[in-house]
Steps between C-alpha positions, in 0.01 A plus 500: 500500500179675601473724803226655704508810723315540824464844665395506868413826675513470878455732794874572509639452149445394143664180370566394140581135446583317175424125494565229244229247405607272790422772755869556570604854587733642235533850650322728739510856622337678794435871533598711794232538766238762431265649749404853596552623851154476654307826496284387791342207677381233260683621188724257311589650164744484208594718204310379193746636244790360702332154490490505119863613475614235748318233302678614185844488670434155649407361161809656343726358773352151475547496121863616541570224750335237283698593192233368267336612181182671622316366196515166678287638785168357383270670750481711813280453806443762767379459856490712814330526836126546475303789645658847534447743213656696215306791345586671173346796323328475159839530325654215702709714732526433873316755715554364855733264681403136464364313802642170623262230622608579859366853469217540748417873474146396406425309823236757597345463151451126557361566846254742341391230251434276793315765699284585197404138457647456154819300575314171497355574155850593369634173628205310356574635151875444521487181706787634701574707813571863418780671692650846495792428265285419201417721197137571589556650848819683387316659208226610740771648722629703202147618426453624856843629592684577171226587253750685281663160431171311470365738237808442276483117506488356151604144569508264799772236507664250735874497560577236234258658252712815500807294411304338215393849392861623493600201283202500261319832520179308579277581796385155616460271799404137566204339673707323760677813628210742471254243635730411786513870582119510529436703187291245303169319526660165571221280367459681168870611470380842383537855621201600716347846510321401818835418664649835415184675622538316832864601521384861440706535182250466209712747295770236471297253292624655174857508630529120543761324287447244225433168677674178403305198631796259473857556624625349175335766283755696302406860574771674300851494359820681596500843337792659314544746791506219760739304281748791490480539880524130594680318224197277440404430140213713378196280436566256787163382637401606854225299672240627747656319792349479844534594870821377656321254722366322190836524330662329802245219480574458128874518559468234772283278275252481787190427296443142615202391709560553872810716448500823697745785440672704771686812383727625777597826336412855613148376563366181655329356192314173521326349199264221402288431193167339430184529290303691760511838673620515863314750718707754695823419313744787451433449126342255265687556176468367146715188461644311203175344387154655464274424795791444740628748756826578679420553866725725705529564868766760576636772726769757442799349676694175473864503387506876549505430873812295455652773288420761769642268767827438315548875439416621848565224750733242338828647617620179663446300185688760300792484737513123472460523122807725496688203647328221306413683180128430433247711693188301413673171564599625844139613559371158397741329738387725786133437431557126467679491842192606697315245714136591427373297799678748733424813295285770659547782250237586236501739208203668325599555137285808444769740376283616208138544399252354421503278802278338758404848619546849350708605805704173524879531537781250542569391855741275690343339805643340815860605455706525820863529602559135416353524147763436232534650154447153352167469683380830365613408148309173534188676626508733197523204258228313692277810510518519118403133481211563740355784294510268199325231706238757598417549130554138399256374762234723339568358152514141632152538639383510136753300296696178539872544573761238427816707488632856473719660234702762684646800314635849583820613668445305822457177301872506427565389856451123555491569875196732458354252252513235775324733742226552240462124448477436872257789567275420199537119552540463125788412269666809363660521157726785377576578139862507384473859377577822686256713299186284486264790420714605202507138387121481526441798271778382262326161478175686423670680215634165381154345488368807317773489233506126442826421680293260711189312388319590819566560867539132584769475229671805646496358851654175378781680318563811709411435868752314716398408855755441780474198735186509713513631858283263704338610826633351829201360699701526822469879481125518449398504867743783579387707201133446591574647842707787366251594225217503754700742720598708195132543400415584861752784487329620180170508688655686790668755270177554305344658809798736517489579128126578526560733792790669324282562196233657715752726676648619171153564353403704807823697482408607144160632600473881501532653845216711634552814698 
């Protein structure tokens, strides 16, 4: 029997999953949560060395659970969130905390790009929409505010690239992840000196990693040192991999014409693909075939809103779960019990950045003494669906949409899946796999090593789709009304967020005597 390993680095943990050729999960392991206490507004950081050690321990645990000969693991694929940053010195040692993609310390840097009239040119080169949590602005932040770190930088990596480095000793990245993080000239798929000049970081050109143009490129093999620390066989091939959004699309087999992908994980990720570039997309990334692009429209909060809600406000569901035994089943039952025609409550799912506004925060609207917990729970689930619709509507103005493949933690709920189908007015399909991103990068390793003839062969053998969730036309009118009011609340709050930003900026101005 042949096996494949997928490693998925998220905003809260690292996961190692071992699959067989049929895409069935043999064993998996998840690290503990890792995140530094914020050192100020906008910071979202992690320990770089800790990340590598946690990846090692996850791999070791998954192998132990699988109880297999590691020589039968044919290849390893690695994925992680895009954006953010890891910086190493010339000897490959970490010199600063890593930055998650939700880090927005560099918001003022992006505002300066805009004020200086260079943001449009940056976006023209990258064919994306630069935001504060990306490598370019964060590197500029280091240059301006922590030059002692900036001067020591020897290599620039993404989150997943550091895991690859710890396994192989190779400093590398891939075009999908680096391009999707607005660090490439998208049309030429090359590094651009002009782009780094515009970012204000020309010194970083020689610090850029080796670039793999295809996710299936084998960038290295497991070293003897990594073998000793993980239990993997030395010499096991490791492929370049891709950003997690692309890995989820691959793991969902969502490459067909008219198939959109919604990833309801930490971020609201919405994907389409075509042979042209879409203006004003969050990113236009390299896709499976030359001349085709993966289009992304995203913001920094989707399922993370639900996670926040369940931790902070879901006491009633937890009490009932204590009686009935399944917390999320109880939550689904409560959400499903709500009559949306009578519902007045709304939720803005802006618990994290980037969002519809740099000052946006999550809000519950129209709650009163008669509002029930179930109604608030429903509004949170609906608000997540609405932010996906916000992005999907943008993509659908450029590409044909026949159905949606839905992945991420929230996709495990058929109740939420039905809300998505009704809100998007499209059939929704969910893959029968709890770790779709890990499956996607494992499939990529399988294609690279000959386990599968190509991606279509892999999809046929390894991707299992659950019964389709069809939209209910009887709900369309109600959702049209509710979405219109939800967007009106966004417009109203935008005026407040603008004012808040002005007040904070004025408060930071030096006082005159």
